[in-house]
C-alpha positions, 0 to 999 in steps of 0.5 A: 128699435134703438139698441135692439138688433133686429133680424131680417124677418122682424125688419120685414114685418116692420117695413110691411107696417110702414107700407100699410101706413104709406097710402093716403086712402089708408091713412084717411080710413084710420083717421075716420076710425079714430072716433070709433067703429064705423060701417063700410057705408059710413067710411065710403061717405066720410072719405069720399072714396069709392066703395071698392077702393075702401073695401080693398084698403080695409082688407089690407089693413085687416090683414096687417092687423091694424083694423078689426071687423065685426059683422052685424046682420048685413053690415060689417063694422071696422074699428082700429085694432091698436090705438098706438097707430095714432101715437105713431101718426102723431110722432110723424106729424110732429116731426113733419111740422118741425121739419117744415117750420125749419125749412120755412125759417131757412127759406125766409132767412135765405131770401133776406140774405141773398137779396135779389138775383142778378143775371150776368 
């Protein structure tokens, strides 16, 4: 986005993509699909989520263009539509790790500097 002036419609589409990634169940489903295509039954087993919940979240991911599906007989298989979603997740994870490390350093330094709390 740096240097780009985005119109309202584009910003809304970007916000919708982030909303799709803002749910732990959907992130778990994407993580489960990182290794390749899986059936709905596999995703239920791997995530531990209820079948209705998995189906609902897969539909949202499908409508958002993050996953694709194919039917084979009675089974439906899902896969990630664009592997760049994992790049985005890795950026966020790296940023979160750096933030938490900084916070831990800050807390460790703060405890050592202030000494024990006293009550007046």
